[in-house]
VOTOR-541592 format. One line per 8 residues: number of its first residue (from 1); their letters; for each residue y, x, z of C-alpha. Coordinates in steps of 0.001 Angstrom, whole numbers, plus 500000, padded with zeros to 6 digits. Last residue first. Layout:
BEGIN
NUM) A) Y X Z ~ ...;
//
This chain:
BEGIN
76) KTNVIFEH) 524110 489095 501590 ~ 520612 487940 502516 ~ 520031 490056 505597 ~ 516473 489995 506947 ~ 516177 490752 510661 ~ 512852 491571 512323 ~ 513399 491473 516077 ~ 511116 493205 518565;
68) GGKCDPFH) 509713 491352 521540 ~ 510961 491030 525106 ~ 510563 487302 525502 ~ 508886 485313 522736 ~ 506654 483294 525142 ~ 503669 485001 523484 ~ 504858 488357 524907 ~ 502350 491102 524092;
60) PSIDITVS) 502019 490426 520354 ~ 505816 490699 520003 ~ 507011 489808 516515 ~ 510087 487705 517292 ~ 511638 486684 513951 ~ 515382 486694 513266 ~ 516779 485536 509924 ~ 520144 486760 508717;
52) VTKQTLSE) 523262 485761 506751 ~ 521697 482641 505258 ~ 522625 481028 501938 ~ 521049 477632 501303 ~ 517958 476840 499277 ~ 516150 479810 500757 ~ 513902 482211 498889 ~ 510812 483188 500817;
44) IEVDFWNS) 509972 486405 502677 ~ 506384 486313 503976 ~ 505524 488701 506817 ~ 502036 489915 507773 ~ 502183 491948 510983 ~ 500576 495303 511804 ~ 500693 497021 515218 ~ 500481 500810 515549;
36) HGWGEDDV) 498845 503096 518107 ~ 499554 505736 520784 ~ 501886 503328 522525 ~ 504539 505982 523336 ~ 504578 507184 519717 ~ 505723 503736 518690 ~ 504684 502225 515380 ~ 505478 498734 514133;
28) ILTYHGTE) 504000 498123 510677 ~ 505306 495133 508731 ~ 503067 494066 505846 ~ 505072 492302 503167 ~ 504605 489218 500987 ~ 507357 488223 498578 ~ 511050 487472 498171 ~ 513137 490609 497616;
20) LVGFDFHG) 514528 492337 500689 ~ 518193 492874 501651 ~ 518755 495090 504683 ~ 515776 496487 506584 ~ 517340 495927 510006 ~ 516113 497018 513433 ~ 516728 495859 516970 ~ 515216 497565 520051;
12) HSDTETAK) 518498 497529 521996 ~ 519184 501282 521582 ~ 518675 500933 517827 ~ 515264 500635 516243 ~ 514128 502800 513358 ~ 513876 502041 509639 ~ 511476 502241 506714 ~ 511487 500472 503358;
4) VLPM) 509011 499608 500578 ~ 506135 501960 501459 ~ 503319 501557 498943 ~ 500000 500000 500000;
//
């Protein structure tokens, strides 16, 4: 699978890939402190109305959506 984009988190754990084309992506979250990676399937779909960003909690350890990482897709 070819690498499309890579980024690192800021001091708050947020990261931004910028504008992405619609399609299916595999998001890999890797932290040297964990000693392993987590993989997430992400589907980017076109929206009927313009959106500045979409935030998705991708934390496998916090099912109540607290304390997870944010995946932000900018559409501008």
